[in-house]
C-alpha positions as CSV (number, residue, x, y, z in Angstrom):
1,P,-64.5,-6.3,65.1
2,A,-65.5,-7.8,68.5
3,F,-68.9,-5.3,69.0
4,S,-66.1,-2.7,69.1
5,L,-68.6,-0.1,68.7
6,V,-69.1,1.1,71.8
7,E,-70.4,5.3,72.7
8,R,-66.4,6.1,72.7
9,T,-65.9,4.8,69.3
10,M,-68.6,6.0,67.6
11,W,-66.5,7.5,65.4
12,A,-65.5,3.9,64.4
13,A,-69.2,3.9,62.0
14,D,-67.9,7.0,59.9
15,V,-64.9,4.8,58.6
16,L,-67.3,1.7,57.7
17,K,-69.3,4.2,55.5
18,E,-66.9,5.8,53.9
19,A,-65.6,2.4,53.4
20,G,-68.0,1.5,51.6
21,L,-69.8,-0.9,54.2
22,G,-73.8,-0.6,53.6
23,Y,-74.2,-2.2,57.1
24,D,-73.0,-3.3,60.0
25,S,-73.8,-5.6,63.1
26,S,-71.1,-4.2,65.8
27,I,-73.6,-3.0,68.7
28,Y,-74.7,-5.0,71.0
29,P,-77.6,-3.3,73.0
30,F,-76.4,-4.2,76.2
31,A,-74.8,-3.7,79.1
32,G,-71.4,-5.5,78.8
33,R,-68.4,-5.3,80.7
34,R,-66.2,-5.0,77.1
35,Y,-68.6,-4.5,74.8
36,G,-72.7,-3.3,74.8
37,I,-74.4,0.4,74.4
38,A,-77.2,0.0,77.3
39,G,-80.3,1.7,76.1
40,T,-79.7,1.4,71.7
41,P,-82.4,0.0,69.6
42,R,-82.8,-3.7,69.6
43,A,-84.3,-2.9,66.0
44,G,-82.4,-2.3,62.8
45,H,-82.3,1.0,62.2
46,R,-79.8,3.9,60.3
47,L,-76.8,5.5,62.2
48,A,-76.7,9.9,61.9
49,N,-74.4,8.4,58.7
50,G,-76.7,6.4,56.9
51,L,-75.3,3.1,58.0
52,V,-78.1,0.9,58.5
53,E,-77.4,-1.0,61.9
54,L,-78.4,-4.2,62.6
55,P,-78.1,-4.8,67.1
56,M,-77.2,-8.0,68.4
57,T,-79.4,-10.2,69.2
58,V,-80.5,-9.6,73.0
59,V,-83.5,-10.6,75.0
60,D,-85.5,-8.9,78.0
61,W,-84.9,-12.1,81.6
62,R,-85.3,-11.5,84.8
63,G,-85.3,-7.9,84.7
64,R,-81.7,-8.3,83.0
65,V,-80.7,-8.3,79.1
66,L,-79.2,-11.0,78.0
67,P,-76.9,-11.1,75.1
68,A,-78.5,-14.5,72.8
69,A,-78.1,-16.2,69.5
70,G,-74.2,-16.2,69.0
71,G,-71.1,-17.4,69.8
72,G,-70.2,-17.9,73.8
73,Y,-73.8,-17.4,74.4
74,V,-75.1,-20.4,72.4
75,R,-72.1,-23.0,73.3
76,Y,-72.2,-21.5,77.0
77,F,-76.1,-21.6,77.0
78,P,-78.1,-24.6,77.1
79,Y,-80.2,-24.5,73.8
80,R,-82.9,-24.2,74.9
81,F,-81.9,-20.8,76.0
82,S,-80.6,-20.0,72.7
83,R,-84.8,-21.3,70.8
84,W,-86.5,-19.3,73.8
85,A,-84.8,-15.9,72.7
86,I,-84.7,-16.3,69.1
87,S,-88.1,-17.3,69.5
88,Q,-88.7,-13.9,72.1
89,V,-87.6,-11.7,69.6
90,A,-89.4,-13.3,66.6
91,A,-92.4,-12.1,68.6
92,A,-91.4,-8.8,68.8
93,G,-91.4,-8.8,64.8
94,R,-87.5,-8.6,64.7
95,P,-85.3,-11.1,63.1
96,A,-82.5,-12.3,65.5
97,V,-79.1,-11.7,64.6
98,A,-77.0,-14.8,64.7
99,Y,-73.0,-15.2,64.6
100,F,-70.1,-18.3,65.0
101,H,-66.8,-18.3,64.8
102,P,-65.0,-21.5,63.2
103,Y,-62.9,-22.0,66.4
104,E,-66.4,-23.1,68.1
105,F,-66.4,-25.9,65.7
106,E,-62.7,-27.0,66.0
107,P,-62.8,-30.4,69.2
108,S,-60.2,-29.1,70.7
109,R,-59.2,-25.7,72.7
110,P,-56.7,-22.8,72.4
111,Q,-53.5,-23.5,73.0
112,L,-52.1,-20.3,74.9
113,P,-48.3,-20.0,73.7
114,A,-45.6,-20.5,76.5
115,T,-43.8,-17.6,77.4
116,A,-40.1,-17.6,78.5
117,A,-40.7,-14.6,80.6
118,P,-42.3,-16.0,84.3
119,V,-46.2,-15.8,84.5
120,A,-46.9,-14.7,87.8
121,V,-49.8,-16.7,90.0
122,P,-52.7,-14.6,89.1
123,D,-51.5,-14.2,85.7
124,R,-51.2,-18.8,84.8
125,L,-54.8,-18.9,86.7
126,R,-56.4,-16.5,84.5
127,L,-55.4,-17.4,81.2
128,A,-56.2,-21.2,83.3
129,K,-59.6,-19.9,83.2
130,F,-59.5,-18.1,80.1
131,N,-58.5,-21.9,78.7
132,A,-61.1,-23.5,80.1
133,L,-63.9,-21.2,79.3
134,Q,-63.4,-21.6,76.3
135,G,-63.6,-25.0,76.1
136,I,-66.8,-25.4,76.4
137,G,-69.4,-26.3,74.6
138,R,-67.4,-27.1,71.1
139,G,-66.2,-29.0,69.1
140,E,-69.4,-31.7,68.2
141,A,-71.4,-30.1,71.2
142,M,-71.7,-26.9,68.7
143,R,-72.6,-27.7,65.5
144,R,-75.2,-30.6,67.4
145,K,-76.7,-27.3,68.6
146,L,-76.4,-25.3,65.2
147,R,-78.0,-27.8,63.5
148,R,-80.5,-28.2,65.8
149,L,-81.0,-24.3,65.2
150,I,-81.0,-23.8,61.7
151,G,-83.5,-26.7,61.6
152,D,-85.8,-24.9,64.0
153,F,-85.7,-21.9,62.2
154,A,-85.5,-20.0,58.7
155,F,-81.8,-18.4,58.6
156,G,-81.3,-15.6,56.0
157,P,-78.4,-13.2,55.1
158,L,-77.9,-9.9,56.5
159,R,-78.1,-8.6,53.9
160,D,-81.8,-8.6,53.5
161,I,-82.7,-7.5,56.9
162,A,-80.6,-4.4,55.9
163,A,-82.7,-3.5,52.4
164,A,-85.6,-3.9,54.3
165,V,-84.5,-1.0,57.1
166,P,-85.7,3.0,55.6
167,E,-84.2,5.0,53.9
168,S,-85.1,7.5,57.1
169,S,-82.7,7.6,60.6
170,E,-85.9,6.6,62.6
171,L,-86.1,3.9,63.6
172,P,-88.7,0.6,61.8
173,E,-91.4,0.0,62.9
174,S,-91.2,-3.9,63.5
175,S,-94.0,-4.5,60.7
176,E,-91.8,-2.6,58.6
177,L,-89.2,-5.2,58.7
178,P,-89.5,-8.8,57.7
179,E,-90.4,-11.3,59.7
180,S,-88.7,-14.7,59.5
181,S,-90.8,-16.7,56.6
182,D,-90.6,-13.8,54.9
183,L,-85.9,-14.7,54.8
184,P,-84.6,-17.1,52.3
185,Q,-84.4,-20.7,53.9
186,S,-80.9,-21.9,55.4
187,S,-81.0,-23.8,52.3
188,Q,-81.3,-20.5,49.5
189,V,-78.3,-19.3,51.3
190,P,-75.4,-19.4,48.8
191,E,-72.5,-20.0,50.1
192,T,-69.5,-17.5,50.8
């Protein structure tokens, strides 16, 4: 959870495989403060244990690798960035891996519980900043962005992308991955 596969926790990939999972999207191929493994492949590939890794979507922008196509990154960035990012990934022959949290569609911000213990000013400021950032782009704004994404791009289930990753542990050529037009349209994706 929370893109928790980082270099020091790669052992967890074996736990996922032993639990019967066939594919995973826990690696973000960029250098983040809390998560990410810079330099990891951006295309779907097999880890040494055979687990298919479908990395989260990143793009190159002005010399930096930026996360895109999901969660807070869709909320914080303007829609045109998300559209551009997904188009860049598609042009490179890779499907974009998109994700969204249910709370992002709720109209209200999360409220952190009050504590009986006194909270130091720096901690109160950090909590206030957290609350303010979590409120950006929530609710109707996020629903509008999702409607536009669904209208502008074809999306399908990860299992279809995972099924196209070759059995070998070598990285697939981009031509071996499904084009977004080959994936089921959003209206064809079964409800879960």
